[in-house]
C-alpha positions as CSV (number, residue, x, y, z in Angstrom):
1,X,-3.9,-3.7,-5.6
2,X,-0.2,-3.4,-6.6
3,X,1.8,-6.5,-5.8
4,X,1.0,-10.2,-6.1
5,X,-2.2,-11.5,-4.5
6,X,-3.4,-15.0,-5.2
7,X,-7.0,-13.9,-4.8
8,X,-6.7,-11.4,-7.7
9,X,-6.7,-11.8,-11.4
10,X,-3.1,-11.9,-12.6
11,X,-1.4,-10.5,-15.7
12,X,1.7,-11.7,-17.5
13,X,5.0,-10.1,-16.8
14,X,5.0,-8.4,-20.2
15,X,1.5,-6.9,-19.5
16,X,2.8,-5.5,-16.2
17,X,5.7,-4.0,-18.0
18,X,3.4,-2.5,-20.6
19,X,1.3,-1.0,-17.8
20,X,4.4,0.4,-16.3
21,X,5.5,1.9,-19.6
22,X,2.1,3.6,-20.0
23,X,2.3,4.9,-16.5
24,X,5.7,6.4,-17.2
25,X,4.5,8.1,-20.5
26,X,1.5,9.8,-18.8
27,X,3.5,10.9,-15.7
28,X,6.4,12.4,-17.7
29,X,4.3,14.2,-20.2
30,X,2.2,15.9,-17.5
31,X,5.0,16.7,-15.0
32,X,8.2,17.3,-16.9
33,X,8.0,21.1,-16.2
34,X,8.2,20.5,-12.4
35,X,11.2,18.3,-13.0
36,X,13.0,21.0,-15.0
37,X,12.4,23.5,-12.2
38,X,13.5,21.1,-9.5
39,X,16.8,20.4,-11.2
40,X,17.4,24.1,-11.8
41,X,16.8,24.8,-8.1
42,X,19.0,21.8,-6.9
43,X,22.1,22.7,-9.0
44,X,21.9,26.4,-8.3
45,X,24.9,27.5,-6.2
46,X,24.4,30.0,-3.4
47,X,24.5,29.9,0.4
48,X,21.1,29.4,2.0
49,X,22.0,30.8,5.5
50,X,24.2,33.8,4.7
51,X,25.0,36.4,2.0
52,X,26.2,34.8,-1.2
53,X,30.0,34.3,-1.5
54,X,29.8,32.7,-5.0
55,X,28.0,34.3,-7.9
56,X,24.9,36.5,-7.8
57,X,21.8,36.1,-5.6
58,X,19.4,33.3,-6.3
59,X,18.0,33.3,-9.8
60,X,15.4,30.6,-9.2
61,X,13.5,31.0,-5.9
62,X,10.3,28.9,-6.2
63,X,8.0,26.9,-8.5
64,X,6.0,29.6,-10.1
65,X,8.7,32.2,-10.2
66,X,11.0,29.7,-11.9
67,X,8.3,28.8,-14.4
68,X,7.9,32.5,-15.3
69,X,11.7,33.1,-15.7
70,X,12.4,30.0,-17.7
71,X,9.4,30.6,-20.0
72,X,10.3,34.3,-20.4
73,X,14.0,33.9,-21.1
74,X,14.1,30.5,-22.9
75,X,10.5,30.1,-24.2
76,X,7.7,27.9,-22.9
77,X,9.2,24.9,-24.7
78,X,12.1,25.1,-22.3
79,X,9.9,23.6,-19.6
80,X,10.1,20.4,-21.6
81,X,13.8,20.5,-22.1
82,X,15.3,17.0,-22.2
83,X,11.8,15.5,-22.7
84,X,12.9,12.9,-25.2
85,X,15.5,11.2,-23.0
86,X,13.2,11.8,-20.0
87,X,10.4,9.9,-21.8
88,X,12.9,7.1,-22.7
89,X,13.9,7.1,-19.0
90,X,10.3,7.0,-17.8
91,X,9.2,4.2,-20.2
92,X,12.3,2.1,-19.4
93,X,12.1,2.7,-15.7
94,X,8.3,2.1,-15.5
95,X,8.7,-1.2,-17.4
96,X,11.5,-2.5,-15.3
97,X,10.2,-1.2,-11.9
98,X,6.7,-2.5,-12.0
99,X,7.4,-5.7,-13.8
100,X,10.3,-6.6,-11.4
101,X,8.2,-5.6,-8.4
102,X,5.4,-7.9,-9.4
103,X,7.8,-10.8,-10.0
104,X,9.5,-10.2,-6.7
105,X,6.2,-10.1,-4.7
106,X,5.1,-13.3,-6.4
107,X,8.4,-14.9,-5.4
108,X,7.8,-13.6,-1.8
109,X,4.3,-15.0,-1.8
110,X,5.5,-18.4,-2.8
111,X,8.5,-18.4,-0.5
112,X,7.0,-17.3,2.9
113,X,3.7,-18.3,4.5
114,X,0.7,-16.6,3.2
115,X,-0.3,-15.4,6.6
116,X,3.1,-13.7,7.2
117,X,2.9,-12.2,3.7
118,X,-0.6,-10.7,4.4
119,X,0.3,-9.5,7.9
120,X,3.6,-8.0,6.8
121,X,2.7,-6.8,3.3
122,X,4.0,-3.2,3.7
123,X,7.3,-4.4,4.9
124,X,7.6,-7.0,2.1
125,X,6.6,-4.4,-0.4
126,X,9.3,-2.1,1.0
127,X,12.0,-4.8,0.4
128,X,10.6,-5.8,-3.0
129,X,10.2,-2.1,-4.0
130,X,13.7,-1.3,-3.0
131,X,15.2,-4.1,-5.0
132,X,13.0,-3.3,-8.0
133,X,14.1,0.4,-7.8
134,X,17.8,-0.6,-7.6
135,X,17.5,-2.9,-10.7
136,X,15.6,-0.3,-12.6
137,X,17.9,2.6,-11.7
138,X,21.1,0.7,-12.8
139,X,19.4,-0.1,-16.1
140,X,18.4,3.4,-17.0
141,X,21.0,5.5,-15.1
142,X,22.9,6.7,-18.2
143,X,19.7,8.1,-19.6
144,X,19.1,10.0,-16.4
145,X,22.5,11.6,-16.5
146,X,22.0,12.8,-20.1
147,X,18.6,14.1,-19.2
148,X,20.0,16.1,-16.3
149,X,22.6,17.7,-18.5
150,X,20.0,18.7,-21.1
151,X,17.7,20.1,-18.5
152,X,20.5,22.0,-16.7
153,X,21.7,24.0,-19.7
154,X,20.4,27.4,-20.3
155,X,20.6,29.5,-23.5
156,X,22.4,29.3,-25.8
157,X,22.5,25.5,-25.5
158,X,25.6,23.5,-24.9
159,X,24.0,20.4,-26.5
160,X,21.7,20.8,-29.4
161,X,20.2,17.3,-29.1
162,X,20.4,13.9,-27.6
163,X,23.0,12.5,-30.0
164,X,25.3,15.4,-29.6
165,X,25.0,15.3,-25.8
166,X,25.8,11.5,-25.7
167,X,28.8,12.0,-28.0
168,X,30.2,15.0,-26.1
169,X,29.7,13.4,-22.7
170,X,31.5,10.2,-23.9
171,X,34.5,12.3,-25.0
172,X,34.7,13.9,-21.5
173,X,35.6,10.8,-19.5
174,X,34.4,7.8,-21.4
175,X,31.6,5.5,-20.1
176,X,32.3,6.8,-16.5
177,X,30.6,10.1,-17.4
178,X,27.3,8.3,-17.7
179,X,27.5,6.9,-14.2
180,X,28.4,10.0,-12.2
181,X,26.4,10.1,-9.0
182,X,25.6,6.4,-9.1
183,X,26.5,5.8,-5.5
184,X,24.1,8.4,-4.0
185,X,21.5,7.3,-6.5
186,X,21.6,3.8,-5.1
187,X,21.6,5.0,-1.5
188,X,18.6,7.2,-2.4
189,X,16.6,5.0,-4.7
190,X,16.5,1.8,-2.7
191,X,14.8,3.3,0.4
192,X,12.8,5.8,-1.7
193,X,11.2,3.2,-4.1
194,X,10.8,0.9,-1.1
195,X,8.9,3.6,0.7
196,X,6.8,4.4,-2.4
197,X,5.4,0.8,-2.4
198,X,5.3,0.4,1.4
199,X,3.5,3.7,2.1
200,X,1.2,3.1,-0.9
201,X,0.2,-0.4,0.3
202,X,-0.3,0.8,3.9
203,X,-2.4,3.7,2.8
204,X,-4.5,1.5,0.6
205,X,-5.2,-0.7,3.6
206,X,-6.3,2.3,5.6
207,X,-8.3,3.7,2.7
208,X,-10.2,0.5,2.4
209,X,-10.8,0.1,6.1
210,X,-12.2,3.6,6.6
211,X,-13.5,4.7,3.1
212,X,-14.1,1.7,1.0
213,X,-15.2,-1.4,2.9
214,X,-15.5,-3.6,-0.3
215,X,-12.1,-5.1,0.0
216,X,-12.6,-7.2,-3.1
217,X,-13.5,-4.3,-5.4
218,X,-11.3,-3.0,-8.1
219,X,-9.0,-0.1,-7.2
220,X,-10.6,3.2,-8.0
221,X,-8.7,6.1,-9.7
222,X,-9.2,8.3,-6.7
223,X,-7.9,5.7,-4.3
224,X,-4.7,5.1,-6.2
225,X,-4.2,8.8,-6.9
226,X,-4.6,9.8,-3.2
227,X,-2.5,6.9,-1.8
228,X,0.2,7.4,-4.4
229,X,0.3,11.2,-3.8
230,X,0.7,10.8,0.0
231,X,3.3,8.0,-0.5
232,X,5.3,10.3,-2.8
233,X,5.1,13.2,-0.3
234,X,6.4,11.2,2.6
235,X,9.1,9.6,0.6
236,X,10.4,12.8,-0.9
237,X,10.6,14.6,2.5
238,X,12.8,11.8,3.9
239,X,15.1,11.3,0.9
240,X,15.4,14.8,-0.7
241,X,19.0,15.6,0.5
242,X,20.4,12.6,-1.4
243,X,18.6,13.7,-4.5
244,X,20.4,17.1,-4.3
245,X,23.8,15.4,-4.0
246,X,23.0,13.1,-6.9
247,X,22.1,16.0,-9.2
248,X,25.3,17.9,-8.3
249,X,27.4,14.9,-9.1
250,X,25.6,14.3,-12.4
251,X,26.6,17.7,-13.7
252,X,30.0,17.7,-12.1
253,X,32.5,19.0,-14.6
254,X,29.8,20.2,-17.0
255,X,31.3,23.3,-18.7
256,X,28.6,25.9,-19.5
257,X,29.1,28.6,-22.1
258,X,30.1,32.0,-20.9
259,X,26.8,33.6,-22.0
260,X,24.6,30.8,-20.7
261,X,21.7,32.1,-18.6
262,X,22.6,29.7,-15.8
263,X,26.3,30.0,-16.2
264,X,26.9,32.5,-13.4
265,X,26.1,30.2,-10.6
266,X,26.9,26.8,-12.2
267,X,30.4,27.6,-13.5
268,X,31.4,28.6,-10.0
269,X,31.2,25.1,-8.7
270,X,34.2,23.1,-7.5
271,X,34.7,19.8,-9.0
272,X,33.8,17.1,-6.5
273,X,36.0,14.0,-6.0
274,X,33.0,11.9,-4.9
275,X,29.9,11.9,-2.8
276,X,31.5,12.7,0.5
277,X,33.5,15.6,-1.0
278,X,30.4,16.9,-2.7
279,X,28.5,16.8,0.7
280,X,31.3,18.7,2.4
281,X,31.5,21.3,-0.4
282,X,27.8,22.0,-0.1
283,X,28.0,22.3,3.7
284,X,31.1,24.5,3.5
285,X,29.9,26.9,0.8
286,X,26.1,26.9,1.1
287,X,25.0,25.6,4.5
288,X,22.9,22.7,5.6
289,X,19.7,24.1,4.2
290,X,21.2,23.7,0.7
291,X,20.4,20.0,1.0
292,X,16.7,21.0,0.9
293,X,16.9,23.2,-2.2
294,X,13.9,22.5,-4.4
295,X,12.1,20.6,-1.6
296,X,8.8,22.4,-2.1
297,X,8.9,21.7,-5.9
298,X,10.1,18.1,-5.2
299,X,7.2,17.5,-2.9
300,X,4.7,18.9,-5.4
301,X,6.4,16.8,-8.1
302,X,6.7,13.7,-5.9
303,X,3.1,13.8,-4.8
304,X,1.9,14.4,-8.4
305,X,4.2,11.9,-10.1
306,X,3.8,9.0,-7.7
307,X,0.1,9.6,-7.5
308,X,-0.3,9.8,-11.3
309,X,2.1,6.9,-11.8
310,X,0.2,4.5,-9.5
311,X,-3.2,5.7,-10.8
312,X,-2.1,5.1,-14.5
313,X,-0.6,1.8,-13.6
314,X,-3.6,0.5,-11.7
315,X,-6.0,1.6,-14.4
316,X,-3.9,0.1,-17.1
317,X,-3.8,-3.2,-15.2
318,X,-7.6,-3.0,-14.6
319,X,-8.2,-2.5,-18.3
320,X,-6.0,-5.4,-19.4
321,X,-7.5,-7.7,-16.8
322,X,-11.0,-6.8,-18.2
323,X,-9.7,-7.3,-21.8
324,X,-8.3,-10.8,-20.9
325,X,-11.7,-11.9,-19.6
326,X,-13.5,-11.1,-22.9
């Protein structure tokens, strides 16, 4: 199981980091199209509870409809826009998150009584997961901002590649450009990552009580996939509004070309002075339901990505533990 347990075979920190990196690679490769659609839905400006007052009616209205439009107008490869920085993000984040989580749970095991650790494992994993998510997010946040810009652009492109995007963004407002939306990200990521690990641990306990009674057996792929998917679903439902605010702040001030396919709605945005101002602008211009734009896609993506991530991580750890015993 994820997290330190003295009764299980342990790996080194570098091996946990490698397993986290492999988890990130697999998850990103399979689910990047869902992320592209989710970002397009979240940054699309239009009221959700009345007739539009800014720009045309909604261009992107759901997962499959958005897939179809993006593929038709920009090519199937557009569903993997920003994939290179996204993979860098996933690899870096996976390494940092899982390795730091394992280190933190080991410290918790050694600091508090073993009985309390065992009895309160989901709570401890929530705290350790939140801290691991915070550390990982600060580390990779600039990559996330660049990735969001690359995904948000339509055709013709504003940025033709990663290097041009980084250079142009730096010229906008210096290093601060790469940390736009950091505050809502921290407010979002700490509870979200904590919930990922807490729900996952709790669901694994339930799974093993009712489905698999062999508590000392290795974690199966189906177990980690199901528990991870349910964990991702519950976490996304709770934390989605902050994700919308974060994405809006990350592209704040991003000037789209006049003939860009997504220009009509995105160029109409007001520049936000910060998180509170961004929230008020969304409420005033689009209504409260705007905070749940892309929720269906985010649930699908969250369930899939967290499920695949935990499954890939557990299976990589399982393989490396077997390899170490040879």
